[in-house]
C-alpha positions as CSV (number, residue, x, y, z in Angstrom):
1,M,57.8,24.1,-4.9
2,V,56.1,20.8,-4.8
3,D,58.6,18.1,-5.6
4,S,57.4,15.1,-7.6
5,T,57.1,13.1,-3.7
6,D,54.0,16.0,-3.6
7,L,52.5,15.5,-6.9
8,I,52.2,12.1,-6.3
9,V,50.4,12.3,-2.4
10,I,47.6,14.4,-4.5
11,T,47.3,12.1,-7.9
12,S,46.8,9.4,-5.0
13,I,44.6,11.8,-2.9
14,A,42.5,12.9,-5.6
15,Q,42.2,9.1,-7.1
16,T,40.4,8.0,-4.0
17,V,38.3,10.6,-3.9
18,V,37.1,10.3,-7.4
19,I,36.9,6.0,-6.6
20,S,35.1,6.9,-3.6
21,A,32.3,9.4,-4.7
22,T,31.5,6.7,-7.0
23,L,31.2,4.2,-5.1
24,L,28.4,6.6,-2.8
25,V,27.0,6.8,-6.7
26,F,26.4,3.2,-7.2
27,I,25.2,2.3,-4.2
28,F,23.0,5.1,-4.0
29,Q,22.1,4.3,-7.6
30,F,22.3,0.3,-6.2
31,R,19.7,0.9,-3.4
32,S,17.6,2.7,-5.5
33,Q,16.6,0.4,-8.2
34,E,16.0,-2.3,-5.5
35,R,13.6,-0.1,-4.0
36,A,12.2,1.2,-7.7
37,I,11.7,-3.3,-8.4
38,K,10.2,-3.9,-4.5
39,E,8.0,-1.1,-5.8
40,S,6.9,-2.8,-8.9
41,A,6.8,-5.9,-7.1
42,V,4.1,-4.9,-5.0
43,Q,1.9,-3.3,-7.2
44,T,1.5,-6.3,-9.7
45,V,0.7,-7.9,-6.4
46,M,-2.3,-5.4,-6.3
47,G,-3.6,-5.4,-9.2
48,R,-3.3,-8.7,-9.3
49,Y,-5.2,-9.0,-6.0
50,T,-7.8,-5.8,-8.4
51,N,-8.0,-8.6,-11.1
52,L,-8.9,-11.2,-8.0
53,V,-11.4,-9.3,-6.6
54,Q,-13.1,-8.5,-10.0
55,M,-13.4,-11.7,-10.4
56,L,-15.7,-12.3,-8.1
57,I,-17.9,-10.1,-8.8
58,E,-18.0,-10.7,-12.9
59,K,-18.8,-14.6,-12.0
60,P,-21.3,-15.7,-8.5
61,E,-20.2,-19.1,-8.7
62,L,-16.8,-17.7,-6.5
63,R,-18.6,-15.6,-4.2
64,K,-18.4,-18.3,-2.1
65,L,-14.7,-18.0,-1.0
66,L,-16.3,-13.9,0.5
67,N,-18.9,-16.3,2.6
68,Q,-18.7,-18.2,5.8
69,P,-20.3,-21.4,6.1
70,E,-22.5,-20.1,7.7
71,E,-23.4,-17.2,6.2
72,R,-26.5,-16.8,3.3
73,L,-25.8,-14.3,1.4
74,T,-28.3,-12.2,-1.2
75,P,-27.0,-12.4,-4.2
76,E,-26.7,-8.1,-4.2
77,D,-25.3,-9.3,-1.3
78,E,-22.9,-11.3,-3.1
79,T,-21.8,-8.1,-5.4
80,L,-21.5,-5.6,-3.0
81,S,-19.6,-7.9,-0.7
82,A,-17.0,-8.2,-3.7
83,F,-16.9,-4.3,-4.3
84,L,-16.2,-3.4,-1.3
85,L,-13.4,-5.5,-0.9
86,V,-11.8,-4.2,-3.4
87,A,-12.4,-0.8,-2.4
88,Y,-11.0,-1.6,1.1
89,G,-8.2,-2.8,-1.1
90,I,-7.2,0.4,-3.0
91,F,-8.2,2.2,0.3
92,E,-4.9,0.5,1.9
93,E,-2.8,1.3,-0.8
94,V,-3.7,5.1,-0.2
95,Y,-3.3,4.8,3.1
96,G,0.7,3.1,2.5
97,L,1.2,5.9,-0.2
98,H,0.1,8.2,2.7
99,K,2.3,6.9,4.9
100,K,5.3,6.8,2.5
101,K,4.6,10.2,1.8
102,W,4.2,10.0,-1.7
103,V,0.1,10.9,-0.7
104,D,0.1,14.5,0.1
105,D,-2.4,15.1,3.0
106,E,-4.5,17.5,1.3
107,T,-5.4,14.7,-1.0
108,W,-5.0,11.8,2.3
109,G,-7.6,14.0,3.8
110,Q,-9.6,13.7,0.6
111,W,-9.7,10.4,0.7
112,S,-9.7,9.7,4.9
113,N,-13.2,11.8,4.8
114,F,-15.0,9.4,2.2
115,L,-13.4,6.8,3.6
116,E,-15.6,8.0,7.2
117,R,-18.3,7.9,4.5
118,V,-18.3,4.0,3.1
119,V,-17.2,2.9,7.0
120,R,-21.0,3.0,8.3
121,Q,-22.1,0.7,5.8
122,P,-23.1,-3.1,7.2
123,M,-21.7,-4.8,5.0
124,F,-18.3,-2.6,4.5
125,R,-18.0,-3.5,7.9
126,R,-18.6,-6.7,7.3
127,I,-15.5,-7.3,4.8
128,H,-13.6,-5.5,7.7
129,N,-14.2,-7.3,10.5
130,V,-13.6,-10.7,7.7
131,S,-10.8,-10.0,6.2
132,A,-9.1,-9.1,9.9
133,G,-6.0,-10.4,9.8
134,T,-4.8,-9.8,5.8
135,F,-4.4,-6.0,5.3
136,D,-1.6,-4.0,6.5
137,S,-2.5,-3.5,10.3
138,G,-2.0,0.2,11.0
139,F,-4.8,0.4,8.4
140,Q,-6.6,-1.7,10.1
141,A,-6.6,-0.5,12.7
142,Y,-7.3,3.1,11.1
143,V,-10.2,1.5,10.0
144,T,-11.3,0.4,13.5
145,K,-11.0,3.4,15.2
146,H,-12.8,5.5,12.1
147,I,-15.7,2.7,12.5
148,E,-15.8,3.4,16.5
149,D,-16.0,6.8,15.9
150,A,-19.2,6.5,14.1
151,D,-20.6,4.5,15.9
152,K,-20.4,6.7,19.0
153,N,-21.7,9.9,16.6
154,P,-24.4,7.9,14.5
């Protein structure tokens, strides 16, 4: 037979379990919300970056930002350079999403195949070299490997 002391103990244990479970749920919700906020902030910045580079395409007078002081690019090459900088940023975003497992291997394989073709473009290589250190280092190493592979197998 259960006496009142046993009921109090059982009730206390049940309350402790419920409170602990509730706290765990709150902790997981807060972590998930924090992750979502961070991802949103990153996506916002990447969108603003893309808008910035698109302005370089639309406003030729801003293209000087892409050129080294000693460089003289034709207007067409400046436009191509700005476009490829946008493409480089998009490749980096997809690379990062693949690393997070948000993009599956098959989809990444398609992007990677496209990248393998683009690295053969001299202006893309210029963007890669000029932007060294300004993108994800893992991504830049990945691009460097593709450039080296393209050089070995022209």
